[in-house]
C-alpha positions in Angstrom: 111.5 81.6 101.9 114.3 82.3 99.1 113.9 80.3 95.7 114.6 76.9 95.6 118.3 75.9 94.4 119.0 76.3 90.7 120.1 73.6 88.2 124.0 74.5 87.1 123.5 77.8 85.5 125.7 80.4 83.4 125.6 84.0 84.5 124.5 86.4 81.4 122.3 89.3 81.8 121.0 91.4 84.6 118.4 94.0 84.4 118.8 96.4 87.6 115.5 98.4 88.4 115.6 101.2 91.1 112.9 103.2 91.8 112.9 106.2 94.7 110.6 108.5 95.5 111.6 112.1 97.4 109.3 114.8 98.8 110.6 118.3 97.3 111.1 121.3 99.6 108.2 122.7 97.7 105.2 120.1 98.3 105.9 118.0 95.3 106.9 115.0 94.5 110.0 113.0 92.7 109.5 109.8 91.2 112.4 108.8 90.0 113.1 104.9 88.5 116.4 103.9 86.6 116.7 100.7 84.3 120.0 99.1 83.0 120.4 96.0 81.3 124.5 94.6 81.7 126.1 91.3 79.6 128.7 89.1 81.5 129.8 89.3 77.7 131.7 91.3 75.3 129.5 91.7 71.8 129.7 94.0 68.9 127.4 96.6 68.2 126.9 98.2 65.1 126.9 101.8 66.8 128.8 101.8 70.0 131.5 98.9 68.3 132.4 96.4 70.9 130.3 96.8 74.3 132.2 95.0 77.2 131.2 92.6 80.0 129.5 95.2 82.5 129.0 97.9 80.2 125.2 98.5 80.0 123.5 98.1 76.9 120.7 100.3 78.3 121.1 103.1 81.0 118.1 105.0 80.9 116.4 107.3 83.7 112.9 108.7 83.9 111.7 111.9 86.7 107.9 112.5 87.2 107.2 115.6 89.1 103.8 114.3 91.3 101.0 116.6 93.2 99.5 115.0 96.0 97.2 113.9 94.1 99.3 112.2 91.6 99.2 114.3 89.2 101.6 114.7 86.6 103.4 118.1 86.3 107.1 117.3 84.5 108.3 114.8 83.2 112.3 114.3 82.6 113.8 111.2 80.5 117.5 110.1 79.4 118.6 107.7 77.8 122.2 107.4 78.3 123.1 104.4 76.8 121.5 102.3 74.0 122.0 99.8 71.5 121.2 102.7 68.7 122.2 106.1 68.5 118.4 107.1 67.9 117.1 105.8 71.0 117.4 109.1 73.3 116.2 111.0 70.7 111.8 109.7 71.4 112.7 110.8 75.5 111.3 114.2 74.6 107.5 112.3 73.7 107.5 111.4 77.6 106.0 115.0 77.7 103.0 114.1 76.7 102.4 112.3 80.4 102.3 115.7 81.8 98.7 116.5 83.2 97.8 112.7 83.4 96.9 111.5 86.7 98.5 108.3 88.6 96.0 106.1 89.2 93.7 103.1 87.2 93.9 103.1 83.8 97.6 104.6 84.2 99.3 102.0 82.0 96.6 101.9 79.4 97.2 105.5 78.7 101.1 105.4 78.5 100.5 102.9 75.8 98.1 105.0 74.2 100.8 108.0 74.3 103.8 106.2 73.8 103.4 102.8 72.7 105.0 100.7 69.8 107.1 103.8 67.7 106.1 106.8 69.7 108.4 105.6 72.7 110.7 103.7 74.2 110.2 100.3 75.3 112.3 100.3 78.5 111.0 103.2 79.1 107.4 102.9 78.9 107.7 99.5 81.3 109.7 101.3 83.9 106.9 103.8 84.1 105.3 101.1 85.6 107.4 100.3 88.8 107.4 103.9 89.1 103.6 104.2 89.8 103.7 101.9 92.6 107.0 103.6 93.6 104.7 106.5 93.6 101.9 105.1 95.3 104.5 103.5 98.2 106.2 107.3 98.8 102.7 109.1 98.4 100.5 107.4 100.6 102.4 106.3 103.4 104.0 109.8 104.4 100.5 111.7 103.8 98.6 109.5 106.0 102.0 110.2 108.8 100.5 114.0 108.0 97.4 113.0 108.4 97.6 111.2 111.8 99.7 113.7 113.5 96.9 116.4 112.5 94.2 113.9 114.0 95.7 112.6 117.0 94.1 115.6 118.9 90.9 114.7 116.9 88.3 111.9 116.5 89.6 109.1 113.6 88.7 109.4 110.1 86.3 107.0 108.7 87.0 108.1 105.2 87.3 104.7 103.4 90.9 103.5 102.8 92.5 103.8 99.4 93.9 100.7 100.0 91.0 98.5 100.6 90.0 96.2 98.3 93.3 96.8 96.4 94.8 93.5 97.0 94.5 89.5 99.0 96.1 91.8 101.7 93.6 94.2 102.2 90.6 92.2 101.3 87.6 94.2 103.0 87.0 90.8 105.0 90.9 90.2 105.8 92.3 90.4 108.9 94.7 93.2 107.9 92.0 95.7 108.0 89.9 94.2 110.7 93.4 95.6 112.3 93.8 99.0 110.3 90.6 100.3 109.4 87.6 97.8 111.6 84.7 100.5 110.7 85.3 99.3 107.3 86.1 95.2 108.1 83.4 93.1 106.1 84.3 89.9 107.9 82.7 87.4 110.6 83.4 88.8 113.9 86.4 87.3 115.9 85.4 84.5 117.7 86.2 85.0 121.5 87.7 82.3 123.2 86.4 81.3 126.8 
């Protein structure tokens, strides 16, 4: 169901965040994020002059290259457009992410390494959706690969990584009962008779 009908309003700003996940031919993963901010009106900027409607105020990219275990092996960060000439000069600091794992504590560690004057607010914010895109890319692809290998053997009893990670995957919920019955902790289903 979409949002309710809004009050009369004028569009002023659009932020677009796009993230894509890729399996590389060398077995690694590339997760890319792109962020743009666009105004519907012209405004003056000390560095760029007049920024026209539709011309991005921010146009920034980041790519993380990850292993199957979510270890960052390479980073590329690019600032194509920004409101200040110096903005792109900080992208080299994002190399500090190499060697980290996209795992619990990721956001805290990113802010420790790249928060404040050590990074770019927009690229740091982009790393949140990039991390969730990594999970959405790598876990299902690896599960498909595992399923293909296990078709001839018994099902794995390994604890699913998504178990209790959100409301839908709570151990006593219907999704877990159907997907991972060995890990279901809720009441036994009632049989109608």
